[in-house]
N, C-alpha and C positions, 0 to 999 in steps of 0.2 A: 526610793529604791526598794525593790521587793526583797523579801527575805532570801530568796534563792540567789539573787544577784549579790547580796551582802556576803553570803557564804562563798560564792565563787570568787569575789574580789578578795576576801580574806585569805583564801587558799592561794590565790595568785600572788598576793603579797608575801605570804609565808614561803611560797616556792621561790620567789625572788631572793628573799633573805637566805634560804637554804642554798641557793646557787652561789651566792657570795661566800657563804661559809664553806661550801664545797671547794670553791676555787682556792680560798685561803688554805684549806686543809690539804689540798692536792699539792700546792707549791711549797708549803712550809712544814706541815706536820707529818704528812705521809712518808716522806723520805726518812725522817727520824724514827717513825714507828716501824717501818720496814726493816731498819737495822736492828731494832730492839726485839720485835716479834715477827720475824720473816715468815714463819709457817702459818701462824694464826690468821694473819691478814690475807693470805693467799688461799685460805681454806674455801672449799666449795660452799659451805653454809653461809659464809659472809656474803659471797656473791649472790646466793639465792635470797638472802634477806634483803639486799639492796634491790634486786629485781622485783621482789614481792612488794616492797614499799612503793616503787615506781608504778607498778600495775595497780595498786590500791588507789593511788592518787589519780590515775587515768580514769578508773571506774568512778571515783567520786566526782570528777569533772563531768563525765558523761551523765551521771545521775542528776547533778545539779542543772545541767543544760537541758536534758530531755524530759525530766519529770514535770508534772503539772502543778 
């Protein structure tokens, strides 16, 4: 397996694990956090940070797939 494919597979596995954690967080942890910190978790900077992380992962996948 080439180095690029190892990186892509590693990030795919990390993405899967992050999805499982996000699902758990959404159903169990987020309701409790929203009761404790309602304004912080609804802040625009939190949503911007999440969007930036997703865009960074998309760029990483594109780089790994398209680079020589």
